[in-house]
matplotlib code that plots the C-alpha trace (Angstrom):
import matplotlib.pyplot as plt

x = [-28.6, -27.1, -30.3, -32.0, -30.3, -32.0, -32.8, -30.2, -27.5, -28.5, -28.4, -25.0, -23.5, -24.9, -23.4, -19.9, -20.2, -21.0, -18.3, -15.8, -17.0, -16.8, -13.2, -12.1, -13.7, -11.5, -8.4, -8.9, -9.6, -6.6, -4.6, -5.4, -6.1, -3.7, -2.0, -0.9, -2.3, 0.1, -0.6, 0.5, -0.7, 0.9, 4.7, 6.6, 8.1, 12.0, 14.8, 16.1, 19.7, 20.9, 24.4, 25.9, 28.1, 31.3, 30.4, 33.5, 31.1, 29.1, 29.7, 33.4, 36.1, 38.7, 42.4, 45.1, 48.7, 51.4]
y = [32.3, 28.8, 27.8, 28.2, 25.2, 23.5, 19.4, 19.1, 20.7, 18.8, 15.5, 16.4, 17.3, 13.9, 11.8, 13.7, 12.5, 9.0, 8.6, 10.1, 7.7, 4.7, 5.6, 6.0, 2.4, 0.9, 2.6, 1.1, -2.3, -2.0, -0.7, -3.5, -6.5, -9.2, -8.6, -12.1, -15.9, -18.0, -21.5, -22.4, -19.3, -16.7, -16.9, -16.7, -13.2, -13.2, -10.4, -8.7, -7.8, -4.8, -5.0, -3.2, -5.3, -4.0, -4.6, -6.5, -7.6, -9.4, -13.2, -14.6, -12.5, -14.1, -12.5, -13.5, -13.3, -13.9]
z = [-2.8, -1.4, -0.3, -3.8, -5.5, -7.9, -7.9, -10.5, -8.7, -5.6, -7.5, -9.0, -5.5, -4.4, -7.0, -6.5, -2.9, -3.9, -6.2, -3.8, -1.0, -3.7, -4.3, -0.5, 0.3, -3.1, -2.1, 1.8, 0.3, -2.2, 1.0, 3.4, 1.4, 1.3, -2.4, -3.2, -1.7, 0.1, -0.1, 3.5, 5.2, 6.8, 6.4, 10.0, 10.8, 10.7, 11.0, 8.0, 8.0, 5.3, 4.4, 1.4, -1.0, 0.3, 3.7, 5.4, 8.1, 5.4, 5.1, 4.8, 3.2, 1.0, 1.4, -1.0, 0.0, -2.0]

ax = plt.figure().add_subplot(projection="3d")
ax.plot(x, y, z, "-o")
ax.set_aspect("equal")
plt.show()
């Protein structure tokens, strides 16, 4: 039964596979393409420090005595 597919069914299956591959290509392009232009080229890598707003080790601490 599976070997008795008409040419319309084969054509539809090829269309579905082609659309799936086109979607996959577009997803890969969107994932790996640069998202915005940088006029000066790539920015140098730097350290990102994460601190919560109430973290006492972040910045200077002001103590009022009086």
